[in-house]
ZALO-653314 format. One record per atom (N, C-alpha, C): x, y, z; residue in one letter; atom name; residue number from 1. Coordinates in nm, 4 decimals. Layout:
! ZALO-653314
pt u X; v Y; w Z; resn A; name CA; resi NUM
...
***
This chain:
! ZALO-653314
pt u 24.5337; v 16.4685; w 26.7135; resn M; name N; resi 1
pt u 24.4450; v 16.4675; w 26.8580; resn M; name CA; resi 1
pt u 24.3435; v 16.3672; w 26.8520; resn M; name C; resi 1
pt u 24.2533; v 16.3940; w 26.7288; resn L; name N; resi 2
pt u 24.1438; v 16.3111; w 26.7044; resn L; name CA; resi 2
pt u 24.1737; v 16.1597; w 26.7094; resn L; name C; resi 2
pt u 24.2708; v 16.1269; w 26.6268; resn A; name N; resi 3
pt u 24.3355; v 15.9928; w 26.6286; resn A; name CA; resi 3
pt u 24.3654; v 15.9293; w 26.7107; resn A; name C; resi 3
pt u 24.4395; v 15.9963; w 26.7922; resn Y; name N; resi 4
pt u 24.5016; v 15.9485; w 26.9379; resn Y; name CA; resi 4
pt u 24.3888; v 15.9121; w 27.0230; resn Y; name C; resi 4
pt u 24.2708; v 15.9976; w 27.0267; resn L; name N; resi 5
pt u 24.1698; v 15.9637; w 27.1162; resn L; name CA; resi 5
pt u 24.0897; v 15.8435; w 27.0324; resn L; name C; resi 5
pt u 24.0569; v 15.8314; w 26.9147; resn L; name N; resi 6
pt u 24.0168; v 15.7409; w 26.8719; resn L; name CA; resi 6
pt u 24.0587; v 15.6100; w 26.8648; resn L; name C; resi 6
pt u 24.2139; v 15.5940; w 26.8754; resn L; name N; resi 7
pt u 24.2841; v 15.4822; w 26.9001; resn L; name CA; resi 7
pt u 24.2775; v 15.4282; w 27.0348; resn L; name C; resi 7
pt u 24.2663; v 15.5419; w 27.1143; resn S; name N; resi 8
pt u 24.2600; v 15.5326; w 27.2712; resn S; name CA; resi 8
pt u 24.1402; v 15.4521; w 27.2896; resn S; name C; resi 8
pt u 24.0240; v 15.5112; w 27.2205; resn G; name N; resi 9
pt u 23.9040; v 15.4563; w 27.2816; resn G; name CA; resi 9
pt u 23.8784; v 15.3040; w 27.1980; resn G; name C; resi 9
pt u 23.9665; v 15.2700; w 27.0776; resn Y; name N; resi 10
pt u 23.9689; v 15.1436; w 27.0460; resn Y; name CA; resi 10
pt u 24.0572; v 15.0585; w 27.1629; resn Y; name C; resi 10
pt u 24.1708; v 15.0805; w 27.2094; resn G; name N; resi 11
pt u 24.2391; v 15.0300; w 27.2853; resn G; name CA; resi 11
pt u 24.1725; v 14.9849; w 27.3951; resn G; name C; resi 11
pt u 24.0851; v 15.1031; w 27.4513; resn V; name N; resi 12
pt u 23.9868; v 15.0626; w 27.5986; resn V; name CA; resi 12
pt u 23.9141; v 14.9468; w 27.5505; resn V; name C; resi 12
pt u 23.8580; v 14.9454; w 27.4376; resn H; name N; resi 13
pt u 23.7587; v 14.8268; w 27.4005; resn H; name CA; resi 13
pt u 23.8284; v 14.7015; w 27.3843; resn H; name C; resi 13
pt u 23.9622; v 14.7266; w 27.3283; resn C; name N; resi 14
pt u 24.0411; v 14.5717; w 27.3195; resn C; name CA; resi 14
pt u 24.0832; v 14.5334; w 27.4573; resn C; name C; resi 14
pt u 24.0745; v 14.6231; w 27.5512; resn A; name N; resi 15
pt u 24.1127; v 14.6112; w 27.6988; resn A; name CA; resi 15
pt u 24.0103; v 14.5342; w 27.7718; resn A; name C; resi 15
pt u 23.9063; v 14.5892; w 27.7479; resn V; name N; resi 16
pt u 23.7793; v 14.5245; w 27.8117; resn V; name CA; resi 16
pt u 23.7111; v 14.4219; w 27.7667; resn V; name C; resi 16
pt u 23.7469; v 14.3542; w 27.6446; resn T; name N; resi 17
pt u 23.7182; v 14.2478; w 27.5682; resn T; name CA; resi 17
pt u 23.8389; v 14.1450; w 27.5846; resn T; name C; resi 17
pt u 23.9619; v 14.1822; w 27.6371; resn A; name N; resi 18
pt u 24.0725; v 14.0973; w 27.6031; resn A; name CA; resi 18
pt u 24.0402; v 13.9675; w 27.7209; resn A; name C; resi 18
pt u 24.0841; v 13.8487; w 27.6767; resn R; name N; resi 19
pt u 24.0736; v 13.7151; w 27.7205; resn R; name CA; resi 19
pt u 24.1828; v 13.6917; w 27.8082; resn R; name C; resi 19
pt u 24.2754; v 13.7550; w 27.8522; resn S; name N; resi 20
pt u 24.3883; v 13.7469; w 27.9309; resn S; name CA; resi 20
pt u 24.4059; v 13.8753; w 27.9816; resn S; name C; resi 20
pt u 24.4945; v 13.8566; w 28.1030; resn N; name N; resi 21
pt u 24.5949; v 13.9996; w 28.1242; resn N; name CA; resi 21
pt u 24.6914; v 14.0603; w 28.0430; resn N; name C; resi 21
pt u 24.7565; v 13.9511; w 27.9859; resn V; name N; resi 22
pt u 24.8725; v 13.9689; w 27.8772; resn V; name CA; resi 22
pt u 24.8068; v 14.0514; w 27.7528; resn V; name C; resi 22
pt u 24.6818; v 14.0003; w 27.7298; resn H; name N; resi 23
pt u 24.5998; v 14.0600; w 27.6022; resn H; name CA; resi 23
pt u 24.5566; v 14.2104; w 27.6220; resn H; name C; resi 23
pt u 24.5325; v 14.2339; w 27.7675; resn R; name N; resi 24
pt u 24.4871; v 14.3437; w 27.8167; resn R; name CA; resi 24
pt u 24.6059; v 14.4355; w 27.7907; resn R; name C; resi 24
pt u 24.6979; v 14.4089; w 27.8750; resn L; name N; resi 25
pt u 24.8305; v 14.4984; w 27.8351; resn L; name CA; resi 25
pt u 24.8709; v 14.5506; w 27.7132; resn L; name C; resi 25
pt u 24.8650; v 14.4294; w 27.6587; resn Q; name N; resi 26
pt u 24.9024; v 14.4466; w 27.5001; resn Q; name CA; resi 26
pt u 24.8316; v 14.5509; w 27.4018; resn Q; name C; resi 26
pt u 24.6947; v 14.5705; w 27.4792; resn S; name N; resi 27
pt u 24.5934; v 14.6623; w 27.3959; resn S; name CA; resi 27
pt u 24.6276; v 14.7949; w 27.3964; resn S; name C; resi 27
pt u 24.7447; v 14.8414; w 27.4865; resn F; name N; resi 28
pt u 24.7506; v 14.9621; w 27.5208; resn F; name CA; resi 28
pt u 24.9271; v 14.9769; w 27.4688; resn F; name C; resi 28
pt u 24.9879; v 14.9071; w 27.4032; resn A; name N; resi 29
pt u 25.0903; v 14.8923; w 27.3498; resn A; name CA; resi 29
pt u 25.1305; v 15.0129; w 27.2587; resn A; name C; resi 29
pt u 25.0443; v 15.0272; w 27.1706; resn W; name N; resi 30
pt u 25.0838; v 15.1284; w 27.0530; resn W; name CA; resi 30
pt u 25.0562; v 15.2673; w 27.1160; resn W; name C; resi 30
pt u 24.9863; v 15.2675; w 27.2312; resn Q; name N; resi 31
pt u 24.9968; v 15.4150; w 27.2928; resn Q; name CA; resi 31
pt u 25.1322; v 15.4259; w 27.3379; resn Q; name C; resi 31
pt u 25.2268; v 15.3516; w 27.4102; resn A; name N; resi 32
pt u 25.3454; v 15.3537; w 27.4390; resn A; name CA; resi 32
pt u 25.4476; v 15.3832; w 27.3334; resn A; name C; resi 32
pt u 25.3936; v 15.3119; w 27.2389; resn V; name N; resi 33
pt u 25.5115; v 15.3494; w 27.1158; resn V; name CA; resi 33
pt u 25.4613; v 15.4782; w 27.0561; resn V; name C; resi 33
pt u 25.3457; v 15.5249; w 27.0888; resn F; name N; resi 34
pt u 25.3379; v 15.6942; w 27.0150; resn F; name CA; resi 34
pt u 25.3648; v 15.7513; w 27.1156; resn F; name C; resi 34
pt u 25.3711; v 15.7621; w 27.2368; resn R; name N; resi 35
pt u 25.4346; v 15.8525; w 27.3379; resn R; name CA; resi 35
pt u 25.5875; v 15.8161; w 27.3276; resn R; name C; resi 35
pt u 25.6381; v 15.7108; w 27.3203; resn F; name N; resi 36
pt u 25.8016; v 15.7006; w 27.2669; resn F; name CA; resi 36
pt u 25.8544; v 15.7827; w 27.1655; resn F; name C; resi 36
pt u 25.7689; v 15.7775; w 27.0365; resn V; name N; resi 37
pt u 25.8023; v 15.8714; w 26.9323; resn V; name CA; resi 37
pt u 25.7959; v 16.0050; w 26.9481; resn V; name C; resi 37
pt u 25.7101; v 16.0355; w 27.0317; resn L; name N; resi 38
pt u 25.7008; v 16.1855; w 27.0725; resn L; name CA; resi 38
pt u 25.7936; v 16.2242; w 27.1587; resn L; name C; resi 38
pt u 25.8284; v 16.1395; w 27.2416; resn F; name N; resi 39
pt u 25.9291; v 16.1473; w 27.3524; resn F; name CA; resi 39
pt u 26.0465; v 16.1795; w 27.2743; resn F; name C; resi 39
pt u 26.0895; v 16.0975; w 27.1662; resn M; name N; resi 40
pt u 26.2100; v 16.1094; w 27.1117; resn M; name CA; resi 40
pt u 26.2253; v 16.2332; w 27.0129; resn M; name C; resi 40
pt u 26.1125; v 16.2759; w 26.9513; resn L; name N; resi 41
pt u 26.1136; v 16.3911; w 26.8635; resn L; name CA; resi 41
pt u 26.1593; v 16.5015; w 26.9766; resn L; name C; resi 41
pt u 26.0921; v 16.5166; w 27.1024; resn R; name N; resi 42
pt u 26.1311; v 16.6050; w 27.1838; resn R; name CA; resi 42
pt u 26.2724; v 16.6145; w 27.2327; resn R; name C; resi 42
pt u 26.3335; v 16.4858; w 27.2607; resn L; name N; resi 43
pt u 26.4784; v 16.4637; w 27.2915; resn L; name CA; resi 43
pt u 26.5703; v 16.4972; w 27.1814; resn L; name C; resi 43
pt u 26.5521; v 16.4852; w 27.0562; resn T; name N; resi 44
pt u 26.6281; v 16.5070; w 26.9610; resn T; name CA; resi 44
pt u 26.6126; v 16.6861; w 26.9163; resn T; name C; resi 44
pt u 26.5144; v 16.7433; w 26.9711; resn G; name N; resi 45
pt u 26.5058; v 16.8900; w 26.9185; resn G; name CA; resi 45
pt u 26.3981; v 16.9174; w 26.8318; resn G; name C; resi 45
pt u 26.3349; v 16.8074; w 26.7554; resn A; name N; resi 46
pt u 26.2450; v 16.8012; w 26.6646; resn A; name CA; resi 46
pt u 26.1053; v 16.8724; w 26.7303; resn A; name C; resi 46
pt u 26.0945; v 16.8094; w 26.8470; resn G; name N; resi 47
pt u 25.9657; v 16.8794; w 26.9045; resn G; name CA; resi 47
pt u 25.9952; v 16.9867; w 27.0258; resn G; name C; resi 47
pt u 25.8821; v 17.0498; w 27.0738; resn R; name N; resi 48
pt u 25.9207; v 17.1482; w 27.1430; resn R; name CA; resi 48
pt u 25.8419; v 17.1101; w 27.3030; resn R; name C; resi 48
pt u 25.8948; v 17.1925; w 27.3738; resn G; name N; resi 49
pt u 25.8311; v 17.1654; w 27.5360; resn G; name CA; resi 49
pt u 25.9747; v 17.1885; w 27.6293; resn G; name C; resi 49
pt u 25.9368; v 17.1870; w 27.7556; resn S; name N; resi 50
pt u 26.0136; v 17.2058; w 27.8797; resn S; name CA; resi 50
pt u 26.1125; v 17.1075; w 27.8652; resn S; name C; resi 50
pt u 26.2670; v 17.1227; w 27.8404; resn P; name N; resi 51
pt u 26.3423; v 16.9841; w 27.8752; resn P; name CA; resi 51
pt u 26.3218; v 16.9198; w 28.0216; resn P; name C; resi 51
pt u 26.2830; v 17.0175; w 28.1276; resn A; name N; resi 52
pt u 26.2560; v 16.9433; w 28.2503; resn A; name CA; resi 52
pt u 26.1690; v 16.8629; w 28.2483; resn A; name C; resi 52
pt u 26.0127; v 16.8555; w 28.1381; resn S; name N; resi 53
pt u 25.9246; v 16.7568; w 28.1681; resn S; name CA; resi 53
pt u 25.9602; v 16.6230; w 28.0994; resn S; name C; resi 53
pt u 26.0569; v 16.6272; w 28.0339; resn L; name N; resi 54
pt u 26.0828; v 16.4782; w 27.9539; resn L; name CA; resi 54
pt u 26.1433; v 16.3862; w 28.0847; resn L; name C; resi 54
pt u 26.1743; v 16.4348; w 28.1937; resn R; name N; resi 55
pt u 26.1969; v 16.3053; w 28.3120; resn R; name CA; resi 55
pt u 26.0572; v 16.2832; w 28.3541; resn R; name C; resi 55
pt u 25.9910; v 16.3849; w 28.3498; resn L; name N; resi 56
pt u 25.8527; v 16.3239; w 28.4188; resn L; name CA; resi 56
pt u 25.7552; v 16.2732; w 28.3565; resn L; name C; resi 56
pt u 25.7862; v 16.2729; w 28.2113; resn Y; name N; resi 57
pt u 25.6885; v 16.1921; w 28.1111; resn Y; name CA; resi 57
pt u 25.7388; v 16.0739; w 28.1192; resn Y; name C; resi 57
pt u 25.8873; v 16.0223; w 28.1413; resn L; name N; resi 58
pt u 25.9590; v 15.9188; w 28.1348; resn L; name CA; resi 58
pt u 25.8961; v 15.8412; w 28.2416; resn L; name C; resi 58
pt u 25.9192; v 15.9127; w 28.3601; resn T; name N; resi 59
pt u 25.8640; v 15.8546; w 28.5060; resn T; name CA; resi 59
pt u 25.6830; v 15.8024; w 28.4872; resn T; name C; resi 59
pt u 25.6452; v 15.8903; w 28.4214; resn M; name N; resi 60
pt u 25.5050; v 15.8700; w 28.4027; resn M; name CA; resi 60
pt u 25.4674; v 15.7228; w 28.3423; resn M; name C; resi 60
pt u 25.5559; v 15.7201; w 28.1887; resn D; name N; resi 61
pt u 25.5126; v 15.5915; w 28.1332; resn D; name CA; resi 61
pt u 25.5834; v 15.4503; w 28.2044; resn D; name C; resi 61
pt u 25.7122; v 15.4635; w 28.2808; resn T; name N; resi 62
pt u 25.7498; v 15.3795; w 28.3387; resn T; name CA; resi 62
pt u 25.6667; v 15.3229; w 28.4587; resn T; name C; resi 62
pt u 25.6099; v 15.4160; w 28.5375; resn L; name N; resi 63
pt u 25.5110; v 15.3619; w 28.6254; resn L; name CA; resi 63
pt u 25.3930; v 15.2948; w 28.5618; resn L; name C; resi 63
pt u 25.3381; v 15.3580; w 28.4551; resn A; name N; resi 64
pt u 25.2212; v 15.2833; w 28.4026; resn A; name CA; resi 64
pt u 25.2567; v 15.1343; w 28.3609; resn A; name C; resi 64
pt u 25.3876; v 15.1282; w 28.2955; resn L; name N; resi 65
pt u 25.4157; v 14.9833; w 28.2576; resn L; name CA; resi 65
pt u 25.4577; v 14.9065; w 28.3600; resn L; name C; resi 65
pt u 25.5304; v 14.9406; w 28.4413; resn L; name N; resi 66
pt u 25.5690; v 14.8608; w 28.5856; resn L; name CA; resi 66
pt u 25.4264; v 14.8227; w 28.6507; resn L; name C; resi 66
pt u 25.3016; v 14.9117; w 28.6627; resn G; name N; resi 67
pt u 25.1991; v 14.8791; w 28.7132; resn G; name CA; resi 67
pt u 25.1136; v 14.7589; w 28.6399; resn G; name C; resi 67
pt u 25.1219; v 14.7793; w 28.4929; resn G; name N; resi 68
pt u 25.0670; v 14.6652; w 28.4058; resn G; name CA; resi 68
pt u 25.1437; v 14.5391; w 28.4454; resn G; name C; resi 68
pt u 25.2847; v 14.5574; w 28.4473; resn L; name N; resi 69
pt u 25.3399; v 14.4113; w 28.4583; resn L; name CA; resi 69
pt u 25.3441; v 14.3369; w 28.6280; resn L; name C; resi 69
pt u 25.3139; v 14.4488; w 28.6739; resn V; name N; resi 70
pt u 25.2967; v 14.3679; w 28.8221; resn V; name CA; resi 70
pt u 25.1274; v 14.3140; w 28.8562; resn V; name C; resi 70
pt u 25.0545; v 14.3603; w 28.7863; resn N; name N; resi 71
pt u 24.9143; v 14.3393; w 28.7520; resn N; name CA; resi 71
pt u 24.9100; v 14.1742; w 28.6898; resn N; name C; resi 71
pt u 24.9789; v 14.1905; w 28.5367; resn I; name N; resi 72
pt u 24.9591; v 14.0567; w 28.4909; resn I; name CA; resi 72
pt u 25.0674; v 13.9444; w 28.5547; resn I; name C; resi 72
pt u 25.1775; v 13.9796; w 28.6257; resn S; name N; resi 73
pt u 25.2560; v 13.8968; w 28.6856; resn S; name CA; resi 73
pt u 25.1832; v 13.8281; w 28.8343; resn S; name C; resi 73
pt u 25.0804; v 13.9073; w 28.8794; resn R; name N; resi 74
pt u 25.0312; v 13.8566; w 28.9978; resn R; name CA; resi 74
pt u 25.1163; v 13.8191; w 29.1324; resn R; name C; resi 74
pt u 25.2050; v 13.9434; w 29.1212; resn L; name N; resi 75
pt u 25.2766; v 13.9550; w 29.2325; resn L; name CA; resi 75
pt u 25.2135; v 14.0625; w 29.3526; resn L; name C; resi 75
pt u 25.1971; v 14.0245; w 29.4646; resn P; name N; resi 76
pt u 25.2584; v 13.9029; w 29.5471; resn P; name CA; resi 76
pt u 25.1924; v 13.8093; w 29.5735; resn P; name C; resi 76
pt u 25.0531; v 13.7910; w 29.5255; resn E; name N; resi 77
pt u 24.9821; v 13.6719; w 29.5744; resn E; name CA; resi 77
pt u 24.9953; v 13.5643; w 29.5038; resn E; name C; resi 77
pt u 25.1158; v 13.5569; w 29.3946; resn R; name N; resi 78
pt u 25.1633; v 13.4452; w 29.3247; resn R; name CA; resi 78
pt u 25.2205; v 13.3688; w 29.4369; resn R; name C; resi 78
pt u 25.3255; v 13.4220; w 29.5374; resn F; name N; resi 79
pt u 25.4103; v 13.3516; w 29.6063; resn F; name CA; resi 79
pt u 25.3284; v 13.3357; w 29.7604; resn F; name C; resi 79
pt u 25.2220; v 13.3877; w 29.7891; resn I; name N; resi 80
pt u 25.1825; v 13.3690; w 29.9347; resn I; name CA; resi 80
pt u 24.9915; v 13.3713; w 29.9105; resn I; name C; resi 80
pt u 24.9584; v 13.2670; w 29.8289; resn P; name N; resi 81
pt u 24.8247; v 13.2559; w 29.8115; resn P; name CA; resi 81
pt u 24.7260; v 13.2830; w 29.9189; resn P; name C; resi 81
pt u 24.6255; v 13.3549; w 29.9198; resn G; name N; resi 82
pt u 24.5235; v 13.3661; w 30.0109; resn G; name CA; resi 82
pt u 24.5850; v 13.4911; w 30.1093; resn G; name C; resi 82
pt u 24.6671; v 13.5208; w 30.1237; resn Q; name N; resi 83
pt u 24.7586; v 13.6500; w 30.2184; resn Q; name CA; resi 83
pt u 24.6915; v 13.7617; w 30.1446; resn Q; name C; resi 83
pt u 24.6915; v 13.7721; w 30.0276; resn F; name N; resi 84
pt u 24.6573; v 13.9237; w 29.9705; resn F; name CA; resi 84
pt u 24.5402; v 13.9632; w 29.9031; resn F; name C; resi 84
pt u 24.4392; v 13.8666; w 29.9699; resn D; name N; resi 85
pt u 24.3120; v 13.8392; w 29.8819; resn D; name CA; resi 85
pt u 24.2651; v 13.9856; w 29.8989; resn D; name C; resi 85
pt u 24.2542; v 14.0599; w 30.0066; resn Y; name N; resi 86
pt u 24.1694; v 14.2008; w 30.0219; resn Y; name CA; resi 86
pt u 24.2571; v 14.3045; w 30.0290; resn Y; name C; resi 86
pt u 24.3988; v 14.3151; w 30.0634; resn W; name N; resi 87
pt u 24.4663; v 14.4501; w 30.0740; resn W; name CA; resi 87
pt u 24.6093; v 14.4060; w 29.9862; resn W; name C; resi 87
pt u 24.6803; v 14.4724; w 29.9123; resn F; name N; resi 88
pt u 24.8125; v 14.4792; w 29.8726; resn F; name CA; resi 88
pt u 24.8331; v 14.3956; w 29.7527; resn F; name C; resi 88
pt u 24.7186; v 14.3334; w 29.6948; resn N; name N; resi 89
pt u 24.6972; v 14.2447; w 29.5666; resn N; name CA; resi 89
pt u 24.7796; v 14.3526; w 29.4418; resn N; name C; resi 89
pt u 24.7880; v 14.2473; w 29.3479; resn S; name N; resi 90
pt u 24.8563; v 14.2965; w 29.2396; resn S; name CA; resi 90
pt u 24.7640; v 14.4242; w 29.1538; resn S; name C; resi 90
pt u 24.6341; v 14.3947; w 29.1550; resn H; name N; resi 91
pt u 24.5475; v 14.4829; w 29.0992; resn H; name CA; resi 91
pt u 24.5441; v 14.6281; w 29.1755; resn H; name C; resi 91
pt u 24.5244; v 14.6054; w 29.3143; resn Q; name N; resi 92
pt u 24.5858; v 14.7423; w 29.3890; resn Q; name CA; resi 92
pt u 24.6655; v 14.8166; w 29.3623; resn Q; name C; resi 92
pt u 24.8204; v 14.7364; w 29.3694; resn I; name N; resi 93
pt u 24.9369; v 14.8046; w 29.3589; resn I; name CA; resi 93
pt u 24.9538; v 14.8662; w 29.1804; resn I; name C; resi 93
pt u 24.8609; v 14.7864; w 29.0958; resn M; name N; resi 94
pt u 24.8423; v 14.8699; w 28.9586; resn M; name CA; resi 94
pt u 24.7845; v 14.9661; w 28.9486; resn M; name C; resi 94
pt u 24.6651; v 14.9859; w 29.0403; resn H; name N; resi 95
pt u 24.5933; v 15.1138; w 29.0558; resn H; name CA; resi 95
pt u 24.6564; v 15.2201; w 29.1171; resn H; name C; resi 95
pt u 24.7402; v 15.1861; w 29.2185; resn I; name N; resi 96
pt u 24.8403; v 15.2799; w 29.2923; resn I; name CA; resi 96
pt u 24.9447; v 15.3500; w 29.1977; resn I; name C; resi 96
pt u 25.0031; v 15.2528; w 29.1178; resn M; name N; resi 97
pt u 25.1071; v 15.2861; w 29.0215; resn M; name CA; resi 97
pt u 25.0346; v 15.3863; w 28.9240; resn M; name C; resi 97
pt u 24.9038; v 15.3401; w 28.8662; resn V; name N; resi 98
pt u 24.8686; v 15.4269; w 28.7521; resn V; name CA; resi 98
pt u 24.8242; v 15.5588; w 28.8112; resn V; name C; resi 98
pt u 24.7748; v 15.5713; w 28.9264; resn V; name N; resi 99
pt u 24.7365; v 15.7264; w 28.9896; resn V; name CA; resi 99
pt u 24.8614; v 15.7978; w 28.9932; resn V; name C; resi 99
pt u 24.9859; v 15.7219; w 29.0405; resn L; name N; resi 100
pt u 25.1128; v 15.8010; w 29.0469; resn L; name CA; resi 100
pt u 25.1627; v 15.8535; w 28.9035; resn L; name C; resi 100
pt u 25.1228; v 15.7541; w 28.8156; resn S; name N; resi 101
pt u 25.1545; v 15.7889; w 28.6553; resn S; name CA; resi 101
pt u 25.0749; v 15.9107; w 28.6030; resn S; name C; resi 101
pt u 24.9501; v 15.9241; w 28.6701; resn I; name N; resi 102
pt u 24.8874; v 16.0210; w 28.6330; resn I; name CA; resi 102
pt u 24.9156; v 16.1751; w 28.6803; resn I; name C; resi 102
pt u 24.9763; v 16.1436; w 28.7871; resn M; name N; resi 103
pt u 25.0337; v 16.2773; w 28.8861; resn M; name CA; resi 103
pt u 25.1432; v 16.3284; w 28.8178; resn M; name C; resi 103
pt u 25.2500; v 16.2228; w 28.7790; resn Y; name N; resi 104
pt u 25.3255; v 16.2487; w 28.7135; resn Y; name CA; resi 104
pt u 25.3218; v 16.3201; w 28.5559; resn Y; name C; resi 104
pt u 25.2171; v 16.2907; w 28.4836; resn L; name N; resi 105
pt u 25.1638; v 16.3469; w 28.3536; resn L; name CA; resi 105
pt u 25.1290; v 16.4835; w 28.4052; resn L; name C; resi 105
pt u 25.0251; v 16.5025; w 28.4893; resn H; name N; resi 106
pt u 24.9855; v 16.6556; w 28.5377; resn H; name CA; resi 106
pt u 25.1110; v 16.7471; w 28.5604; resn H; name C; resi 106
pt u 25.2472; v 16.6744; w 28.6503; resn W; name N; resi 107
pt u 25.3299; v 16.7670; w 28.6582; resn W; name CA; resi 107
pt u 25.4155; v 16.8000; w 28.5295; resn W; name C; resi 107
pt u 25.4118; v 16.7102; w 28.4794; resn G; name N; resi 108
pt u 25.4904; v 16.7417; w 28.3380; resn G; name CA; resi 108
pt u 25.4094; v 16.8172; w 28.2178; resn G; name C; resi 108
pt u 25.2593; v 16.8132; w 28.2473; resn M; name N; resi 109
pt u 25.1822; v 16.9044; w 28.1527; resn M; name CA; resi 109
pt u 25.2070; v 17.0465; w 28.2168; resn M; name C; resi 109
pt u 25.1993; v 17.0751; w 28.3734; resn L; name N; resi 110
pt u 25.2518; v 17.1885; w 28.4285; resn L; name CA; resi 110
pt u 25.3728; v 17.2652; w 28.4050; resn L; name C; resi 110
pt u 25.4604; v 17.1971; w 28.3739; resn E; name N; resi 111
pt u 25.6083; v 17.2231; w 28.3429; resn E; name CA; resi 111
pt u 25.6376; v 17.2788; w 28.1834; resn E; name C; resi 111
pt u 25.5375; v 17.1924; w 28.1164; resn D; name N; resi 112
pt u 25.5342; v 17.2557; w 27.9730; resn D; name CA; resi 112
pt u 25.4400; v 17.3723; w 27.9676; resn D; name C; resi 112
pt u 25.3290; v 17.3849; w 28.0050; resn L; name N; resi 113
pt u 25.2705; v 17.4790; w 28.0181; resn L; name CA; resi 113
pt u 25.3333; v 17.6198; w 28.0727; resn L; name C; resi 113
pt u 25.4257; v 17.5995; w 28.1800; resn T; name N; resi 114
pt u 25.4739; v 17.7202; w 28.2260; resn T; name CA; resi 114
pt u 25.6057; v 17.7742; w 28.1307; resn T; name C; resi 114
pt u 25.6597; v 17.6419; w 28.0693; resn W; name N; resi 115
pt u 25.7595; v 17.6977; w 27.9745; resn W; name CA; resi 115
pt u 25.7135; v 17.7658; w 27.8264; resn W; name C; resi 115
pt u 25.5757; v 17.7292; w 27.7864; resn L; name N; resi 116
pt u 25.5159; v 17.7501; w 27.6787; resn L; name CA; resi 116
pt u 25.4697; v 17.9181; w 27.7022; resn L; name C; resi 116
pt u 25.4149; v 17.9490; w 27.8330; resn K; name N; resi 117
pt u 25.3912; v 18.0781; w 27.8668; resn K; name CA; resi 117
pt u 25.5163; v 18.1842; w 27.8308; resn K; name C; resi 117
pt u 25.6426; v 18.1403; w 27.8439; resn G; name N; resi 118
pt u 25.7437; v 18.2375; w 27.8720; resn G; name CA; resi 118
pt u 25.8073; v 18.2205; w 27.7116; resn G; name C; resi 118
pt u 25.7644; v 18.1134; w 27.6315; resn Y; name N; resi 119
pt u 25.8444; v 18.0928; w 27.5054; resn Y; name CA; resi 119
pt u 25.8212; v 18.1855; w 27.3859; resn Y; name C; resi 119
pt u 25.9328; v 18.2445; w 27.3105; resn H; name N; resi 120
pt u 25.8691; v 18.3096; w 27.2072; resn H; name CA; resi 120
pt u 25.9340; v 18.2264; w 27.0853; resn H; name C; resi 120
pt u 25.8407; v 18.2321; w 26.9772; resn C; name N; resi 121
pt u 25.8948; v 18.1885; w 26.8560; resn C; name CA; resi 121
pt u 26.0130; v 18.2194; w 26.7871; resn C; name C; resi 121
pt u 26.1094; v 18.1428; w 26.7339; resn P; name N; resi 122
pt u 26.2563; v 18.2247; w 26.6848; resn P; name CA; resi 122
pt u 26.2280; v 18.3173; w 26.5855; resn P; name C; resi 122
pt u 26.1175; v 18.2966; w 26.4986; resn G; name N; resi 123
pt u 26.1322; v 18.3868; w 26.3684; resn G; name CA; resi 123
pt u 26.0429; v 18.5465; w 26.4215; resn G; name C; resi 123
pt u 26.0166; v 18.5519; w 26.5293; resn E; name N; resi 124
pt u 25.9273; v 18.6610; w 26.5928; resn E; name CA; resi 124
pt u 26.0370; v 18.8077; w 26.6142; resn E; name C; resi 124
***
């Protein structure tokens, strides 16, 4: 957990000092890979948790990735310049998708915690 937090802090530093939107998005790529490995461990049975939470975590990562891609692609303001300067620009859409992503993370954690409350270790 400490390693994940330290690497996340480094990722934020890289994102803040990035010279382009693409580099900013790439600074969080290792986190996506880390979460993908954990997702695969749970999917194959090597990890533990509620099976229902996997769908929520997959939705969370998908929303976060799509938000980042919308932000670096500058949609929709790329096609209608000046029309989306104040409302519904790519940066705002990205923030909305990230907030939705965090909501799915919360729901996944609630599902896992509910599962954990009733889980009994096989050796007991």
